[in-house]
All heavy atoms as an XYZ file, in Angstrom:
986
protein
N     115.082     98.531    107.441
C     114.452     99.833    107.537
C     112.972     99.658    107.141
O     112.630     99.034    106.086
C     115.155    100.764    106.566
C     114.618    102.176    106.585
S     115.674    103.267    105.743
C     114.657    103.771    104.437
N     112.091    100.285    107.883
C     110.633    100.197    107.673
C     110.261    101.125    106.524
O     110.675    102.288    106.505
C     109.911    100.566    108.919
C     108.436    100.276    108.798
C     107.756    100.520    110.151
O     108.343    100.120    111.182
O     106.660    101.020    110.147
N     109.433    100.634    105.611
C     108.928    101.441    104.501
C     107.914    102.439    104.949
O     107.127    102.151    105.846
C     108.381    100.564    103.427
C     109.288     99.738    102.635
C     108.598     99.052    101.498
O     107.485     99.316    101.111
N     109.303     98.026    100.973
N     107.818    103.565    104.316
C     106.832    104.596    104.690
C     105.543    104.303    103.947
O     105.520    103.843    102.806
C     107.285    105.952    104.246
C     108.358    106.539    105.215
C     108.642    108.009    104.876
O     107.638    108.766    104.731
O     109.773    108.391    104.829
N     104.431    104.605    104.633
C     103.104    104.484    104.006
C     102.823    105.745    103.257
O     103.049    106.836    103.772
C     102.055    104.156    105.053
C     102.234    102.809    105.694
C     101.311    102.603    106.863
C      99.846    102.427    106.388
N      98.952    102.080    107.495
N     102.273    105.635    102.052
C     101.853    106.759    101.237
C     100.553    106.397    100.537
O     100.226    105.239    100.348
C     102.910    107.043    100.136
C     104.203    107.540    100.754
N     104.392    108.854    101.105
C     105.407    106.921    100.893
C     105.670    108.991    101.529
N     106.239    107.799    101.452
N      99.840    107.460    100.080
C      98.714    107.226     99.190
C      99.260    106.847     97.836
O     100.277    107.390     97.406
C      97.817    108.474     99.088
C      96.908    108.620    100.256
C      97.315    109.543    101.291
C      95.771    107.971    100.354
C      96.527    109.722    102.362
C      94.913    108.131    101.510
C      95.336    109.017    102.492
N      98.582    105.949     97.128
C      99.034    105.493     95.831
C      97.858    105.325     94.900
O      96.827    104.808     95.355
C      99.824    104.157     95.914
C     101.057    104.307     96.778
C     101.666    102.931     97.101
N     102.614    103.066     98.242
C     103.802    103.622     98.231
N     104.333    104.094     97.098
N     104.572    103.704     99.257
N      98.009    105.644     93.629
C      97.050    105.361     92.598
C      97.599    104.077     91.948
O      98.608    104.069     91.363
C      96.919    106.535     91.579
C      95.976    106.270     90.529
N      95.783    107.133     89.474
C      95.097    105.258     90.312
C      94.822    106.702     88.701
N      94.332    105.511     89.140
N      96.778    103.047     92.062
C      97.146    101.730     91.560
C      96.121    101.334     90.466
O      94.918    101.408     90.661
C      97.132    100.651     92.702
C      97.952    101.108     93.903
C      97.605     99.286     92.154
C      97.608    100.313     95.168
N      96.649    100.843     89.324
C      95.652    100.425     88.270
C      96.312     99.415     87.414
O      97.519     99.113     87.476
C      95.202    101.634     87.443
S      96.538    102.532     86.641
N      95.478     98.818     86.577
C      95.942     97.912     85.521
C      95.702     98.622     84.189
O      94.758     99.399     84.082
C      95.208     96.567     85.538
O      93.846     96.746     85.360
C      95.439     95.829     86.920
N      96.524     98.226     83.198
C      96.245     98.737     81.858
C      95.005     98.062     81.356
O      94.692     96.955     81.761
C      97.481     98.381     80.980
N      94.299     98.755     80.493
C      93.069     98.208     79.952
C      93.321     97.118     78.910
O      94.261     97.247     78.138
N      92.568     96.089     78.966
C      92.688     95.028     78.005
C      92.071     95.501     76.690
O      90.984     96.093     76.692
C      91.907     93.771     78.481
C      92.430     93.132     79.764
C      91.620     91.924     80.121
C      93.898     92.791     79.672
N      92.746     95.277     75.575
C      92.270     95.742     74.314
C      91.243     94.810     73.644
O      90.352     95.166     72.968
C      93.402     96.019     73.388
C      94.269     97.210     73.814
C      95.367     97.526     72.832
O      95.282     97.147     71.640
O      96.381     98.085     73.266
N      91.455     93.463     73.899
C      90.674     92.451     73.142
C      89.770     91.666     74.060
O      89.124     90.820     73.526
C      91.661     91.535     72.345
C      92.470     92.297     71.327
C      93.331     91.350     70.589
C      94.117     92.131     69.572
N      95.041     91.380     68.803
N      89.804     91.867     75.342
C      89.015     91.105     76.198
C      88.406     91.925     77.312
O      88.988     92.923     77.698
C      89.841     89.941     76.801
C      89.011     88.882     77.487
C      89.791     87.639     77.905
O      90.987     87.556     77.605
O      89.162     86.730     78.447
N      87.268     91.515     77.754
C      86.578     92.137     78.864
C      86.816     91.326     80.108
O      86.705     90.115     80.115
C      85.084     92.297     78.566
C      84.808     93.110     77.303
C      84.303     92.832     79.744
C      85.238     94.528     77.403
N      87.106     91.932     81.225
C      87.349     91.250     82.529
C      86.007     90.939     83.118
O      85.700     89.789     83.462
C      88.141     92.094     83.516
C      89.532     92.476     82.935
C      88.334     91.328     84.835
C      90.241     93.550     83.736
N      85.178     91.982     83.335
C      83.893     91.820     84.031
C      82.817     91.780     83.037
O      82.283     92.830     82.561
C      83.749     92.969     85.043
C      84.875     93.153     85.991
C      85.797     94.122     85.848
C      85.045     92.263     87.089
C      86.896     94.287     86.712
C      86.138     92.342     87.940
C      87.053     93.392     87.754
N      82.377     90.585     82.710
C      81.330     90.440     81.684
C      79.913     90.361     82.210
O      78.933     90.652     81.535
C      81.645     89.117     80.884
C      82.904     89.113     80.226
C      83.294     87.678     79.690
C      84.723     87.592     79.296
N      85.679     87.516     80.410
N      79.721     90.000     83.482
C      78.454     89.836     84.086
C      78.460     90.466     85.456
O      79.533     90.815     86.025
C      78.099     88.326     84.262
O      79.023     87.752     85.226
C      78.245     87.592     82.932
N      77.271     90.579     86.082
C      77.162     91.097     87.439
C      77.886     90.135     88.413
O      78.591     90.613     89.345
C      75.690     91.164     87.897
C      74.881     92.298     87.199
O      75.549     93.179     86.541
O      73.633     92.260     87.353
N      77.862     88.851     88.133
C      78.578     87.914     88.961
C      80.098     88.195     88.914
O      80.768     88.080     89.948
C      78.295     86.424     88.511
O      76.892     86.217     88.607
C      79.043     85.403     89.357
N      80.618     88.538     87.735
C      82.012     88.892     87.595
C      82.375     90.134     88.476
O      83.370     90.134     89.117
C      82.401     89.119     86.158
C      82.346     87.908     85.298
O      82.305     86.779     85.818
O      82.440     88.054     84.080
N      81.491     91.079     88.369
C      81.719     92.343     89.196
C      81.701     92.037     90.685
O      82.513     92.518     91.432
C      80.697     93.433     88.830
C      81.086     94.244     87.679
C      80.436     94.049     86.461
C      82.081     95.235     87.733
C      80.795     94.808     85.316
C      82.447     96.034     86.609
C      81.765     95.814     85.413
O      82.107     96.517     84.312
N      80.799     91.177     91.019
C      80.668     90.763     92.543
C      81.954     90.066     92.892
O      82.528     90.294     93.993
C      79.417     89.889     92.711
C      78.164     90.774     92.585
C      79.459     89.246     94.101
C      76.869     89.968     92.477
N      82.482     89.185     92.026
C      83.727     88.506     92.327
C      84.846     89.523     92.483
O      85.659     89.426     93.396
C      84.083     87.506     91.174
C      85.408     86.856     91.426
C      85.565     85.806     92.248
C      86.528     87.271     90.655
C      86.789     85.119     92.445
C      87.766     86.692     90.854
C      87.886     85.574     91.726
N      84.878     90.537     91.584
C      85.921     91.557     91.681
C      85.795     92.343     92.931
O      86.829     92.678     93.558
N      84.609     92.674     93.308
C      84.377     93.489     94.575
C      84.823     92.677     95.815
O      85.489     93.152     96.646
C      82.921     93.829     94.714
C      82.386     94.785     93.691
S      82.894     96.488     93.970
C      81.920     96.862     95.332
N      84.379     91.398     95.835
C      84.685     90.547     96.921
C      86.186     90.212     97.072
O      86.718     89.930     98.106
C      83.937     89.224     96.933
C      82.508     89.419     97.262
O      82.051     90.454     97.916
N      81.560     88.580     96.771
N      86.886     90.307     95.878
C      88.290     89.960     95.895
C      89.136     91.132     96.498
O      90.290     90.900     96.928
C      88.783     89.727     94.399
O      88.189     88.587     93.902
N      88.610     92.325     96.588
C      89.380     93.424     97.132
C      89.792     93.151     98.622
O      90.988     93.236     98.932
C      88.602     94.756     96.993
C      88.494     95.102     95.526
C      89.339     95.912     97.730
C      87.520     96.259     95.173
N      88.868     92.914     99.539
C      89.258     92.610    100.942
C      90.051     91.316    101.026
O      90.912     91.243    101.905
C      87.944     92.530    101.677
C      86.903     92.330    100.697
C      87.366     92.936     99.395
N      89.794     90.334    100.191
C      90.595     89.141    100.251
C      92.033     89.437     99.964
O      92.952     88.932    100.623
C      89.999     88.061     99.203
C      90.958     86.933     99.014
C      88.604     87.608     99.603
N      92.283     90.238     98.931
C      93.681     90.603     98.564
C      94.357     91.594     99.499
O      95.557     91.690     99.533
C      93.685     91.068     97.129
S      93.170     89.880     95.925
N      93.517     92.286    100.288
C      94.073     93.216    101.260
C      94.441     92.468    102.559
O      95.286     93.033    103.355
C      93.015     94.303    101.661
C      92.768     95.307    100.511
S      91.435     96.432    100.879
C      92.015     97.262    102.368
N      93.870     91.297    102.824
C      94.113     90.586    104.006
C      95.563     90.356    104.248
O      96.388     89.993    103.343
C      93.340     89.254    104.020
N      96.048     90.615    105.453
C      97.482     90.362    105.837
C      98.409     91.519    105.428
O      99.621     91.408    105.593
N      97.852     92.556    104.805
C      98.595     93.685    104.412
C      98.171     94.905    105.147
O      97.004     95.081    105.370
C      98.518     93.955    102.908
C      99.050     92.789    102.125
C      98.949     93.039    100.612
N      99.703     92.065     99.858
C      99.173     90.919     99.451
N      97.961     90.586     99.714
N      99.964     90.099     98.746
N      99.108     95.789    105.519
C      98.721     97.055    106.196
C      98.403     98.133    105.099
O      99.261     98.908    104.775
C      99.900     97.482    107.080
C      99.538     98.641    107.955
O      98.338     98.997    108.040
O     100.456     99.260    108.510
N      97.201     97.965    104.561
C      96.762     98.837    103.517
C      95.293     99.229    103.737
O      94.552     98.398    104.221
C      96.942     98.084    102.171
C      96.450     98.923    100.965
C      96.221     96.751    102.109
C      96.692     98.233     99.606
N      95.015    100.472    103.437
C      93.631    100.855    103.504
C      93.164    101.406    102.122
O      93.981    102.008    101.401
C      93.434    102.020    104.580
O      94.279    103.113    104.292
N      91.915    101.091    101.744
C      91.418    101.496    100.478
C      90.507    102.737    100.645
O      89.639    102.696    101.444
C      90.589    100.284     99.916
C      90.321    100.355     98.474
S      91.819    100.393     97.449
C      92.494     98.739     97.780
N      90.732    103.708     99.800
C      90.030    104.944     99.935
C      89.079    105.246     98.771
O      88.071    105.934     98.878
C      90.969    106.115    100.114
C      91.695    106.042    101.389
N      91.311    106.672    102.526
C      92.808    105.291    101.787
C      92.102    106.313    103.573
N      92.986    105.522    103.120
N      89.378    104.653     97.609
C      88.473    104.744     96.462
C      88.892    103.666     95.461
O      90.053    103.277     95.448
C      88.542    106.160     95.841
N      87.932    103.198     94.724
C      88.223    102.284     93.593
C      87.135    102.294     92.610
O      86.007    102.715     92.862
C      88.477    100.859     94.165
C      87.289    100.249     94.743
C      86.391     99.433     93.990
C      86.965    100.349     96.132
C      85.271     98.831     94.562
C      85.857     99.769     96.653
C      85.016     99.003     95.850
N      87.473    101.740     91.380
C      86.397    101.488     90.423
C      86.874    100.270     89.643
O      88.042    100.066     89.373
C      86.104    102.656     89.533
S      87.387    103.136     88.382
N      85.863     99.473     89.259
C      86.110     98.273     88.423
C      85.469     98.602     87.092
O      84.252     98.696     86.946
C      85.457     97.070     89.013
C      85.812     96.702     90.476
C      85.139     95.485     90.931
C      87.312     96.613     90.684
N      86.280     98.839     86.088
C      85.805     99.061     84.770
C      85.683     97.777     84.039
O      86.221     96.755     84.524
C      86.710    100.047     83.998
C      86.965    101.319     84.688
S      85.376    102.337     84.769
C      85.174    102.751     83.085
N      85.085     97.689     82.860
C      84.898     96.417     82.270
C      86.244     95.762     81.832
O      86.432     94.555     81.821
C      83.934     96.388     81.081
C      84.326     97.369     79.986
O      85.329     98.105     80.096
O      83.551     97.450     78.960
N      87.228     96.603     81.525
C      88.488     96.055     81.030
C      89.763     96.482     81.828
O      90.840     96.224     81.396
C      88.697     96.406     79.550
C      89.019     97.924     79.346
O      88.718     98.705     80.178
N      89.536     98.140     78.173
N      89.590     97.215     82.941
C      90.691     97.579     83.828
C      90.174     98.013     85.204
O      88.922     98.126     85.381
C      91.559     98.692     83.196
C      90.867    100.008     83.112
N      89.897    100.257     82.198
C      91.023    101.174     83.801
C      89.475    101.545     82.311
N      90.175    102.109     83.262
N      91.043     98.283     86.146
C      90.660     98.622     87.482
C      91.522     99.792     88.024
O      92.659     99.979     87.547
C      90.745     97.419     88.482
C      89.836     96.309     88.096
C      92.226     96.931     88.542
N      90.960    100.569     88.966
C      91.685    101.631     89.609
C      91.461    101.603     91.082
O      90.359    101.284     91.546
C      91.167    103.001     89.159
C      91.461    103.387     87.809
N      92.613    104.090     87.420
C      90.736    103.291     86.625
C      92.597    104.288     86.140
N      91.480    103.844     85.640
N      92.519    101.828     91.863
C      92.427    101.857     93.323
C      93.180    103.071     93.825
O      94.281    103.408     93.330
C      93.056    100.617     93.952
C      92.400     99.329     93.554
C      92.912     98.612     92.496
C      91.188     98.903     94.110
C      92.293     97.419     92.090
C      90.662     97.711     93.726
C      91.190     96.975     92.700
N      92.700    103.725     94.904
C      93.451    104.727     95.630
C      93.618    104.112     97.010
O      92.638    103.856     97.733
C      92.680    106.090     95.766
C      92.402    106.653     94.399
C      93.570    107.027     96.669
C      93.589    107.030     93.570
N      94.836    103.721     97.342
C      95.067    103.005     98.579
C      96.221    103.754     99.364
O      96.971    104.582     98.827
C      95.597    101.637     98.265
N      96.282    103.427    100.669
C      97.281    104.035    101.526
C      98.032    102.797    102.142
O      97.449    101.917    102.776
C      96.629    104.823    102.575
C      97.600    105.566    103.473
N      97.971    105.185    104.730
C      98.393    106.661    103.203
C      98.915    106.002    105.188
N      99.154    106.968    104.293
N      99.327    102.762    101.912
C     100.178    101.704    102.435
C     101.598    101.856    101.897
O     101.920    102.731    101.170
N     102.417    100.849    102.284
C     103.787    100.875    101.748
C     103.794    100.425    100.334
O     102.824     99.782     99.823
C     104.658     99.894    102.589
O     104.151     98.587    102.434
C     104.680    100.301    104.096
N     104.886    100.628     99.676
C     104.996    100.216     98.271
C     104.874     98.691     98.200
O     104.248     98.099     97.328
C     106.343    100.641     97.713
C     106.541    100.275     96.249
C     107.797    100.840     95.603
O     108.572    101.536     96.309
O     107.947    100.635     94.408
N     105.479     97.995     99.189
C     105.430     96.520     99.250
C     104.026     95.989     99.404
O     103.570     95.112     98.717
C     106.369     96.007    100.389
C     106.361     94.489    100.490
C     107.282     94.018    101.587
O     108.223     94.758    102.006
O     107.090     92.901    101.998
N     103.294     96.579    100.364
C     101.895     96.153    100.616
C     100.969     96.446     99.485
O     100.158     95.656     99.047
C     101.325     96.695    101.918
C     101.938     96.017    103.150
O     102.362     94.828    103.020
O     101.869     96.543    104.221
N     101.076     97.667     98.923
C     100.259     98.036     97.784
C     100.599     97.154     96.560
O      99.708     96.733     95.814
C     100.391     99.571     97.497
S      99.631    100.561     98.756
N     101.850     96.972     96.327
C     102.282     96.131     95.206
C     101.861     94.701     95.378
O     101.385     94.050     94.368
N     101.918     94.171     96.546
C     101.445     92.795     96.808
C      99.943     92.706     96.610
O      99.417     91.728     96.063
N      99.189     93.752     97.018
C      97.724     93.724     96.859
C      97.376     93.645     95.317
O      96.675     92.815     94.963
C      97.135     95.019     97.416
C      95.772     95.320     96.869
C      94.664     94.595     97.344
C      95.585     96.246     95.877
C      93.427     94.824     96.780
C      94.341     96.497     95.410
C      93.265     95.769     95.814
N      97.982     94.533     94.541
C      97.556     94.550     93.111
C      98.056     93.284     92.375
O      97.372     92.789     91.480
C      97.996     95.875     92.415
C      97.301     96.039     91.032
C      99.455     96.013     92.273
C      95.821     96.021     91.022
N      99.202     92.792     92.754
C      99.674     91.613     92.098
C      98.695     90.338     92.395
O      98.404     89.635     91.562
C     101.108     91.251     92.479
C     102.111     92.191     91.898
C     103.505     91.917     92.379
C     104.425     93.008     91.873
N     105.694     93.028     92.637
N      98.316     90.268     93.635
C      97.401     89.269     94.056
C      96.033     89.436     93.401
O      95.386     88.539     92.930
C      97.251     89.234     95.570
O      98.564     88.985     96.157
C      96.311     88.093     96.111
N      95.560     90.683     93.355
C      94.281     90.987     92.746
C      94.275     90.673     91.322
O      93.375     89.987     90.766
C      93.923     92.500     93.015
C      92.501     92.811     92.547
C      91.434     92.541     93.417
C      92.219     93.381     91.307
C      90.124     92.873     93.054
C      90.944     93.664     90.951
C      89.904     93.386     91.815
O      88.658     93.670     91.426
N      95.272     91.048     90.578
C      95.439     90.752     89.134
C      95.426     89.289     88.900
O      94.802     88.759     87.985
C      96.698     91.453     88.610
C      96.937     91.262     87.114
C      98.195     92.008     86.709
N      98.619     91.648     85.415
C      99.491     90.730     85.077
N     100.090     90.022     86.005
N      99.823     90.504     83.834
N      96.134     88.541     89.744
C      96.216     87.086     89.635
C      94.807     86.463     89.776
O      94.466     85.594     89.043
C      97.180     86.525     90.693
C      97.436     85.063     90.571
C      98.484     84.561     91.561
C      98.708     83.066     91.426
N      99.743     82.634     92.359
N      94.031     86.970     90.760
C      92.634     86.464     90.945
C      91.827     86.734     89.733
O      90.931     85.936     89.361
C      92.000     87.086     92.157
C      92.487     86.463     93.443
C      91.810     87.070     94.650
N      90.365     86.796     94.763
C      89.821     85.782     95.353
N      90.567     84.846     95.905
N      88.534     85.616     95.404
N      92.009     87.847     89.056
C      91.266     88.190     87.845
C      91.480     87.277     86.657
O      90.701     87.212     85.738
C      91.459     89.656     87.453
C      90.935     90.717     88.465
C      91.145     92.064     87.859
C      89.515     90.520     88.826
N      92.608     86.525     86.720
C      92.948     85.570     85.623
C      91.810     84.508     85.558
O      91.644     83.849     84.597
C      94.237     84.853     85.865
C      95.359     85.535     85.146
C      96.228     86.348     85.775
C      95.626     85.338     83.811
C      97.280     87.022     85.111
C      96.652     85.897     83.067
C      97.501     86.784     83.764
N      91.017     84.327     86.603
C      89.845     83.379     86.561
C      88.733     83.940     85.607
O      87.924     83.205     85.199
C      89.329     83.133     87.949
O      88.823     84.254     88.560
C      90.393     82.429     88.840
N      88.787     85.259     85.420
C      87.759     85.885     84.568
C      88.215     86.236     83.205
O      87.452     86.221     82.242
C      87.262     87.184     85.221
C      86.766     87.146     86.635
C      86.424     88.522     87.182
C      85.521     86.188     86.714
N      89.489     86.545     83.027
C      90.067     86.950     81.737
C      91.573     86.760     81.703
O      92.201     86.706     82.740
C      89.710     88.466     81.472
N      92.132     86.736     80.490
C      93.575     86.637     80.339
C      94.139     88.034     80.644
O      94.008     89.008     79.891
C      93.918     86.281     78.924
C      95.421     86.215     78.677
O      96.238     86.423     79.620
O      95.796     85.921     77.518
N      94.820     88.149     81.825
C      95.259     89.400     82.321
C      96.773     89.665     81.967
O      97.378     90.585     82.428
C      95.166     89.483     83.871
C      93.721     89.439     84.336
S      92.717     90.868     83.801
C      93.577     92.118     84.765
N      97.354     88.783     81.112
C      98.777     88.904     80.777
C      99.112     90.176     80.156
O     100.279     90.640     80.276
C      99.215     87.695     79.926
O      98.431     87.639     78.715
N      98.215     90.871     79.483
C      98.545     92.199     78.886
C      98.102     93.354     79.775
O      98.334     94.537     79.394
C      97.907     92.323     77.527
O      96.531     92.356     77.610
N      97.614     93.032     80.944
C      97.151     94.121     81.853
C      98.290     94.480     82.809
O      98.370     94.023     83.956
C      95.912     93.618     82.659
N      99.238     95.322     82.253
C     100.335     95.775     83.125
C      99.831     96.527     84.346
O      98.768     97.090     84.347
C     101.266     96.612     82.318
C     102.028     95.870     81.193
O     102.125     94.644     81.333
O     102.387     96.515     80.230
N     100.651     96.550     85.417
C     100.308     97.205     86.600
C     100.971     98.597     86.667
O     102.209     98.665     86.279
C     100.711     96.380     87.829
C      99.896     95.115     87.910
C     100.676     97.164     89.137
C     100.390     94.078     88.907
N     100.272     99.575     87.090
C     100.863    100.902     87.258
C     100.554    101.324     88.705
O      99.485    101.125     89.227
C     100.178    101.878     86.305
S     100.766    103.578     86.544
N     101.575    101.849     89.387
C     101.423    102.322     90.747
C     102.164    103.626     90.898
O     103.378    103.661     90.717
C     101.938    101.266     91.731
C     101.636    101.617     93.166
S     101.863    100.265     94.326
C     103.551     99.877     94.113
N     101.425    104.698     91.167
C     102.070    106.012     91.326
C     101.814    106.508     92.751
O     100.705    106.502     93.263
C     101.438    107.037     90.350
C     101.804    106.798     88.923
C     101.177    107.795     88.051
C     101.905    109.102     88.131
N     101.505    110.168     87.228
N     102.917    107.041     93.355
C     102.767    107.601     94.723
C     102.052    108.948     94.544
O     102.358    109.739     93.665
C     104.211    107.741     95.339
C     104.120    108.284     96.710
C     105.490    108.364     97.323
O     106.327    107.426     97.166
O     105.806    109.462     97.916
N     101.137    109.183     95.458
C     100.429    110.529     95.528
C     101.149    111.310     96.589
O     101.109    110.982     97.759
C      99.001    110.294     95.797
C      98.335    109.390     94.701
C      98.251    111.621     95.982
C      96.913    109.000     94.963
N     101.734    112.457     96.183
C     102.649    113.173     97.080
C     102.081    114.466     97.679
O     102.752    115.148     98.430
C     103.988    113.405     96.372
C     103.846    114.105     95.041
O     102.722    114.524     94.722
O     104.834    114.288     94.404
N     100.847    114.817     97.318
C     100.234    116.028     97.941
C      98.710    115.899     97.978
O      98.178    115.125     97.246
C     100.770    117.308     97.299
C     100.243    117.476     95.832
O      99.058    117.543     95.635
O     101.089    117.590     95.006
N      98.153    116.772     98.777
C      96.685    116.688     99.044
C      95.888    117.040     97.798
O      94.836    116.342     97.474
C      96.243    117.662    100.157
O      97.040    117.334    101.305
C      94.831    117.585    100.491
N      96.289    117.957     97.013
C      95.597    118.324     95.757
C      95.582    117.186     94.781
O      94.602    116.856     94.097
C      96.179    119.601     95.112
C      95.759    120.845     95.867
C      94.203    121.021     95.998
O      93.460    120.866     95.001
O      93.731    121.276     97.140
N      96.779    116.524     94.633
C      96.861    115.377     93.702
C      95.971    114.218     94.269
O      95.290    113.563     93.510
C      98.326    114.952     93.644
C      98.610    113.741     92.777
C      97.760    113.354     91.738
C      99.802    113.013     92.966
C      98.067    112.231     90.918
C     100.086    111.893     92.176
C      99.152    111.522     91.159
O      99.491    110.433     90.370
N      95.878    114.023     95.548
C      95.058    112.980     96.157
C      93.603    113.237     95.784
O      92.875    112.410     95.325
C      95.231    112.957     97.685
C      94.283    111.976     98.437
C      94.568    110.519     97.961
C      94.554    112.099     99.873
N      93.113    114.530     95.951
C      91.767    114.901     95.599
C      91.517    114.629     94.085
O      90.448    114.099     93.731
C      91.510    116.343     95.901
C      91.452    116.652     97.411
C      91.267    118.156     97.621
C      91.396    118.512     99.054
N      91.232    120.007     99.250
N      92.390    115.026     93.252
C      92.219    114.866     91.807
C      92.172    113.393     91.442
O      91.364    112.944     90.580
C      93.335    115.544     90.995
C      93.124    117.040     90.936
C      94.094    117.720     89.929
N      95.450    117.247     89.926
C      96.458    117.712     90.707
N      96.189    118.633     91.580
N      97.655    117.206     90.649
N      93.060    112.598     92.080
C      93.072    111.165     91.742
C      91.844    110.435     92.212
O      91.267    109.604     91.460
C      94.305    110.503     92.422
N      91.324    110.786     93.374
C      90.088    110.216     93.885
C      88.950    110.583     92.961
O      88.093    109.725     92.558
C      89.769    110.597     95.326
C      90.751    109.849     96.282
C      88.361    110.255     95.759
C      90.715    110.360     97.740
N      88.854    111.890     92.559
C      87.760    112.321     91.650
C      87.826    111.629     90.293
O      86.855    111.186     89.793
C      87.895    113.830     91.526
N      89.114    111.423     89.804
C      89.229    110.698     88.535
C      88.750    109.329     88.662
O      87.928    108.826     87.767
C      90.718    110.726     88.103
C      90.989    109.882     86.924
C      90.679    110.318     85.675
C      91.504    108.592     87.054
C      90.898    109.488     84.565
C      91.742    107.778     85.963
C      91.331    108.228     84.702
O      91.594    107.405     83.625
N      89.130    108.566     89.683
C      88.709    107.199     89.841
C      87.233    107.098     90.003
O      86.547    106.250     89.343
C      89.441    106.604     91.114
C      88.816    105.258     91.470
C      90.916    106.456     90.808
N      86.590    107.993     90.791
C      85.156    107.867     91.042
C      84.355    108.333     89.827
O      83.223    107.877     89.635
C      84.751    108.660     92.239
C      85.375    108.162     93.546
C      84.901    109.051     94.760
C      85.010    106.706     93.824
N      84.899    109.225     88.984
C      84.174    109.652     87.795
C      84.333    108.716     86.640
O      83.598    108.804     85.663
C      84.673    111.029     87.357
C      84.155    112.221     88.165
C      84.425    113.550     87.394
N      85.844    113.670     86.998
C      86.738    114.406     87.560
N      86.416    115.200     88.623
N      87.979    114.471     87.153
N      85.294    107.795     86.647
C      85.594    106.917     85.564
C      84.393    106.153     85.075
O      84.038    106.176     83.919
C      86.764    106.013     85.925
C      87.649    105.662     84.745
O      87.170    105.536     83.648
N      88.921    105.497     85.065
N      83.673    105.413     85.977
C      82.547    104.576     85.485
C      81.399    105.428     84.863
O      80.992    105.114     83.748
C      82.119    103.841     86.692
C      83.311    103.796     87.593
C      83.998    105.110     87.356
N      80.926    106.562     85.578
C      79.839    107.261     84.875
C      80.291    107.916     83.580
O      79.504    108.030     82.629
C      79.419    108.312     85.948
C      80.332    108.187     87.116
C      81.152    106.983     86.888
N      81.533    108.347     83.519
C      82.041    108.915     82.285
C      82.047    107.916     81.095
O      81.898    108.308     79.958
C      83.444    109.476     82.503
N      82.135    106.597     81.444
C      82.111    105.609     80.432
C      80.674    105.115     80.170
O      80.528    104.176     79.423
C      83.043    104.447     80.877
N      79.720    105.683     80.895
C      78.318    105.303     80.642
C      77.923    104.072     81.482
O      76.852    103.483     81.174
N      78.690    103.682     82.491
C      78.334    102.501     83.269
C      77.331    102.887     84.362
O      77.408    104.028     84.903
C      79.602    101.930     83.911
C      80.626    101.346     82.979
C      81.854    100.891     83.779
C      80.092    100.188     82.202
N      76.420    102.006     84.652
C      75.469    102.189     85.751
C      76.231    101.963     87.062
O      76.874    100.922     87.247
C      74.287    101.230     85.684
C      73.394    101.296     86.856
C      73.531    101.411     84.413
N      76.250    102.975     87.955
C      77.007    102.888     89.165
C      76.247    102.787     90.412
O      76.703    102.453     91.483
C      78.014    104.068     89.274
C      79.036    104.008     88.176
C      77.321    105.389     89.239
N      74.877    103.078     90.289
C      74.000    102.939     91.463
C      72.778    102.102     91.127
O      72.309    102.186     89.970
C      73.546    104.340     91.933
C      74.624    105.276     92.450
C      74.030    106.649     92.734
C      75.279    104.745     93.763
N      72.301    101.306     92.044
C      71.135    100.491     91.749
C      69.880    101.301     91.321
O      69.065    100.854     90.597
C      70.828     99.742     93.030
C      72.079     99.864     93.811
C      72.785    101.079     93.354
N      69.827    102.573     91.783
C      68.724    103.435     91.407
C      68.819    103.955     90.002
O      67.834    104.517     89.487
C      68.583    104.602     92.360
O      69.811    105.310     92.384
C      68.261    104.077     93.768
N      69.939    103.834     89.330
C      70.085    104.348     87.972
C      69.748    103.212     87.025
O      70.082    102.070     87.218
C      71.573    104.709     87.725
C      71.978    105.899     88.499
N      73.293    106.341     88.600
C      71.298    106.832     89.235
C      73.404    107.379     89.310
N      72.186    107.691     89.748
N      69.134    103.553     85.946
C      68.741    102.629     84.949
C      69.410    102.966     83.642
O      69.518    104.116     83.216
C      67.260    102.607     84.734
C      66.493    102.128     85.956
C      65.002    102.105     85.681
O      64.534    102.042     84.496
N      64.209    102.160     86.711
N      69.894    101.904     82.965
C      70.473    102.184     81.644
C      69.405    102.091     80.635
O      68.578    101.115     80.704
C      71.581    101.097     81.390
C      72.768    101.632     80.772
C      73.950    100.645     80.798
O      73.810     99.525     81.260
N      75.019    101.065     80.309
N      69.285    103.035     79.756
C      68.215    103.062     78.735
C      68.651    102.474     77.492
O      69.741    102.529     77.061
C      67.682    104.485     78.599
C      67.102    105.080     79.900
C      66.731    106.563     79.566
C      65.920    104.321     80.393
């Protein structure tokens, strides 16, 4: 039986004692790892954010493809930090209002934490 595709909020738990993305190079690695981990899976990415100690994605795909994506992505991040305590969470998004709220939450996460999100913004 073929699995149904749904929107999903996928994230890792935040690391308490270690930072994943310590440098711009680490963030670039994290960004470039997204399409690498999507390859071969029927998944589309609609929003994401890379925080210093955890990540969030809003993706559309089957549970198997979305789960495979985040497991592979988390494994790649082990080159940057010990991800053993970064549990994976994946919630199905079952209505349009929840989808809008989830995307807004993910996109507001970095500026709410004081991170520079655009090259035109300067941290003072």
